[in-house]
C-alpha positions, 0 to 999 in steps of 0.5 A: 389609862383607864378603860373608858379613856382607852375606849374614847381613844380607840373611837377617835382612831377608828374615825380617823382611819375611816376618813382616812386622816393622819393623826399622831399619838402622844404618850407620856413615857417618863415622869420625874417628880409630881405630875398630873398623869402617869406613864402610859397616858395617851392623847390623840392629835388630829391634823386640825390641831384638835385632840382626844383625851388628855395628858395633864390638867390642861396645860400641856395639850396645846403645846403637845398638839403643836409638836404633833402637827410637825410629826404628822407631816414628817413621820419622824417620832419625837420625845419632848420634855415639858417641865411643869415647874416652869409656871412662867412657861405654862402660865397656869400655876397648876402646882405640879413640880415635876417634868414629863417626857412625851413621845409623839409618833404618827399613827401609821397603818403598819402591822405592829400598830394594827396588832396593838390596837386589836389588843387594846380593843379586846382588853387583852393582857399584853406588853408593847415594848418600844425602845426610847434609846440604844436600839430600834424596833418594837415588840409585842408580848402577849399574855399567852406567851406569843411574841410579835415583832422584835428589836435590833439588839438580840440581847436587849430583845431577850431581856426585854421579853423576860421583863415583859413576862414579869410585868404580865405576872405582876398583880398591878403592872404599870407602864413605864421606862426601864433600862435594859442593858445599854438601852432604855425601853418603854413598856406599855401595859394592856390588862383586862379590868380587875374583877370584883365579885359581890356576893349579895344584891342588897340595897348597899350593893347598888352604889358599890357596883356603880362606883366600882364600874366607874373605877373600871372594875368588871363587876359580878353580882351573885345572889340566890334571889333572882328578883334582886338581880335586875339590869335596872339595879345593876346596869353594867354588872354581870348577874349570876343567880345561884344558890351557894350549892351551885357556886362551883359551876356558876361563879368564877373567882380568878387569881387576883380578883376581889371578892366581897361577902355581903349577903346579910344572911348568916348561912349565905355569908358563911358559904360565900366565905368558904367559896372565896377562901377556896379560890385564888382571889387576892382579896376577900372582904367581909361586911360587918363587925369583926364579931360577925366574921368570927361567927362565920368562921366558927360556923365553918369550923363546926362543919369541919372546915378550917381554912389555912393561915395563908387563906385567912391572910387575904380576908379583910374584916371589918372591910373598908377604910376607917372613914366613919362611913354610914350611908351605903354610898359612904360604905361603898367609898370606904370599901373601894378605897381599901381595894384600890390601895391594896391593889396598888400596894399602898396602905390607904393612910392620909396623904398629908405630910407625904414627902415621896412619890404618891404613885410608887408604893415602894417610895412612899413615906408619911411624915410623923409629927414629933 
């Protein structure tokens, strides 16, 4: 789930706890074929049948809410399968051809639930492992390495912890079920928002920062011109006023972050590029034609700085997808489309003709015309 959806969910949970009122949490734990939302999508159901957030385009929610009312009363979790291809059942003709399994549980005030909700509140890196079959218990693996809770089967617990650590190290961890020995375990991921650091606060950075925020990126704007760094222009971004000679103490480019060089000033762009190449940023985008990027590299070489091939492999120039973008808003869309594709392991091509999963990069394949 996106951070904004998670925040909505948490507000609804806090309201229910303050009442106090019993509620149920419904989570998509398996998806087979095409579905509107993916594993890890959550929805809160209240005792009066109303709900917060959504698991689909509108077809599943009333049916899930009906089951959830029984779960609230009994306290027994249930996993219910919904076949979205059965238009005669749902009567909405939404065009999905897959099936989803939804785990519905009463949200009780136990220690593990409190721990997990605190993780979601803070946006910490963590994995919640919940067995779907084969064993019982529940465990939480934090990004710090701390483990809370446990599973009844020690072998499954050991392998589950190892897999959770792998998920935490992945560039784009995704919630989903996995077979661990003779058991099936659902891994639910909490991760901090991806970081986007934009070097340059020009007019074209404004729609870029705005759109990136809507996509749940944590945006930082870096510019030496303090007058450009205003809350009115960048209401949701972290603003850093710094000359490139101050980047080392003022700017953080963490492993896996995304950097964009767009100062529209040769010297500032050159030094921003040098700083980004020396960092562990996963992506370094350079605005402008390829010839300008080559000019920046030539300037760095003249100063005796020659980046390694592995550093240069992270650079995208020209930056963005080939959309024929012209306006700042269109350029922002092009750049963020590329970043999203790279972050999730896709190439960013056309979807037309796709015959495999649209959500799993290893399974994605486009048809070619003969």
